[in-house]
N, C-alpha and C positions, 0 to 999 in steps of 0.2 A: 503493499500499499505506500506508505509515506517515505520510503527511502529514495533518494534520487537527488539531482541537482535542482536547487531552487532557481527558477527562471524569473527574477524579479523584472518588473517593467522598468524601462529607462525613464528617469525623470526629465521633464522638460518644463519651460515656462508656460504656464496656463493660468486663465482667469475665469472663475465661475461665479455665479450669483446663487445665494441660498436664502431661505427664510429660516430663522432659528426661532423656535417656539420657547421662549424663556420662561413663560408662566409655568409651564410643565416642569422645568428643572428647579425652578426656585420655589415652587409650592411648599407651604408649611415651613418656610425658612424663617429664622428669626428676623425681625424686622431691620435691625441694624447691620445685618449681613447680606441682604438681599442684592443690591448694587454690586458689592465686590464679588459675590458669587455669581452674578450674571456675567461679568468680565471673565472670570475663570471658565464658565461654561462656554463662552464664545471661543476663548483660546484652546480649550480641549477639542472643541468641534473642528476647529480650523486645523489644529495638529493632526486630528484623525483623518480627514478627507484629503488633506495634501501630504501627509507623510512626512513632515519636517518637524525637528524638535524646537526651532526658533519661530516664535509667532510674535508679530507687532501689531498693536491695535492702534488705529488711527484716532487722532485727538477728537474728531467730529463724530465718531461712533462712541467714544467715551462720553462725550457731552450729551449725546442722545440718551445713553443709558442713564446717565445722572440727572437728565433734565427734569423729571418730576420728584427728585429727592432719592434719598437712600432706600426708602420702604417701598415706592410705587414705581417699580420698573415698567418699561412697555412690555405688553403681553408677547408680541412677536416683533422681530426686527429683521429687515432685509439687509444682507451684507454682500459685499462683493470680496471674494478671496482670491488673492493674487500670488502665485508662487513664482518667485523670481530669483536670479542669481545673486548671491551674497558677494559684496564687493570688499568685505574686510579682509585685511593682511592675515590677521591670525584667526581665521575662521576654522571651525570644526566641520561644518557642513557646507555643501556647495550651494544650497538654496534656502531661502528664508520665506516665510508667508506673511503677507500684509493683509490686514483686514480692514476694510472701509466701509461706511455706511451709504446705502443707497436709499434716497428719499422717494418714498412711494405713498399713496393714499392709505388710510387706516384699514380699508375694506379690501386691500389688494391681495389677491391669492395667486400664486404662480409655483410651478414646479422649478427644480434647479436647472439653470442653463449655462451653457458656455458661452463665454464672451469672446468675439474676435475683434480685431483692430478696428474694423468698420462700426461696431457697435458701441465703442468705447466714449463717444462723444456725449 
């Protein structure tokens, strides 16, 4: 069954959009820990889908999470997750993940989609 060579996929630069349901992950959380927990949930999600250990949150996304205070986080947040080359000299990994906020209406529902250079405007 499991013995053999692992044929992992070659990583490339890619951009995708996701909707993260924060209410599901931060339900029944202590009030004073909700916004910090939401940031951790977003980082863990980006780490899982992009396969990198370094994840950076954009300041606009951080402000959107904290916009209603520490206890009242947005129920869902639409994010654009971008895996790109790491330009540090003393890097451990070749790629990092950058997570930014996508401004959409409150009742917006969409499945994950891949963003190309034409769509990024």
